[in-house]
C-alpha positions in Angstrom: -3.9 1.7 25.4 -1.7 -0.6 23.3 -1.4 0.1 19.7 -1.2 -2.5 17.0 1.3 -2.2 14.1 1.8 -4.6 11.3 5.3 -5.5 10.2 4.2 -5.1 6.6 4.7 -1.4 5.8 3.6 0.4 2.8 5.8 -1.4 0.3 4.7 -4.8 1.6 1.0 -3.9 1.3 1.5 -2.5 -2.2 3.4 -5.6 -3.3 0.7 -7.9 -2.0 -2.1 -5.9 -3.7 -0.2 -5.9 -7.0 0.6 -9.6 -6.8 -3.1 -10.4 -6.3 -4.5 -7.9 -8.9 -6.4 -5.9 -6.3 -7.2 -2.4 -7.3 -5.9 0.3 -4.9 -5.0 4.0 -4.8 -2.8 5.8 -2.4 -4.6 8.8 -0.8 -2.9 12.1 -1.6 -1.6 14.1 1.5 -2.4 11.2 3.8 0.1 9.2 5.8 0.0 5.5 5.0 -3.6 5.4 3.8 -5.0 3.8 0.7 -8.3 3.1 -1.0 -8.9 -0.5 -1.9 -11.6 -1.9 -4.1 -13.1 -5.4 -3.6 -14.2 -7.6 -6.6 -17.7 -5.9 -6.6 -16.4 -2.3 -6.7 -17.0 -1.4 -3.1 -14.3 0.9 -1.7 -12.5 0.5 1.6 -9.9 2.6 3.4 -6.9 0.7 4.5 -4.0 1.8 6.7 -1.1 -0.6 6.1 1.0 0.5 9.0 -1.7 -0.6 11.5 -3.8 -3.0 9.5 -6.9 -0.9 10.3 -9.7 -0.7 7.7 -13.3 0.5 7.2 -15.7 1.0 4.3 -15.0 4.3 2.5 -18.5 5.6 2.5 -19.6 4.4 5.9 -21.9 6.4 8.1 -19.8 5.2 11.0 -16.2 6.0 11.7 -15.7 2.6 13.2 -12.5 0.9 12.1 -11.7 -2.7 12.2 -8.3 -4.5 12.6 -6.6 -7.0 10.4 -3.1 -8.5 10.8 -1.9 -7.1 7.5 -2.8 -6.9 3.8 -3.1 -10.6 3.3 -5.4 -11.0 6.3 -7.5 -8.0 5.2 -7.9 -9.5 1.8 -8.6 -13.1 2.8 -10.8 -12.5 5.8 -12.6 -9.3 5.1 -12.3 -7.6 1.6 -14.7 -9.9 -0.4 -16.1 -12.1 2.4 -18.3 -9.3 3.8 -20.0 -8.9 0.4 -20.3 -12.7 -0.1 -22.1 -13.1 3.3 -24.6 -10.4 2.3 -25.2 -12.1 -1.0 -25.8 -15.5 0.8 -28.2 -13.9 3.3 -30.2 -12.3 0.4 -30.3 -15.6 -1.5 -31.5 -17.5 1.7 -34.3 -15.0 2.3 -35.9 -15.6 -1.1 
């Protein structure tokens, strides 16, 4: 099995999140793991070293892959929520 690692690292992820005013918190006693909040307050777990992420309070332990902090932010962080809002508006 091949493993995927980003070239970003913890400092790069933290810098990107700070530059884009994205709320985050490092998880105590965890290696390279942070909680990240989207613009609607939903929490995600993000691992900067691998680009993996998942919803924090998910019933599934499935993780998804991004190419780094910017990719996670632009493709997933708020877009999942926006798609759900659009689907709800279309069903009315």
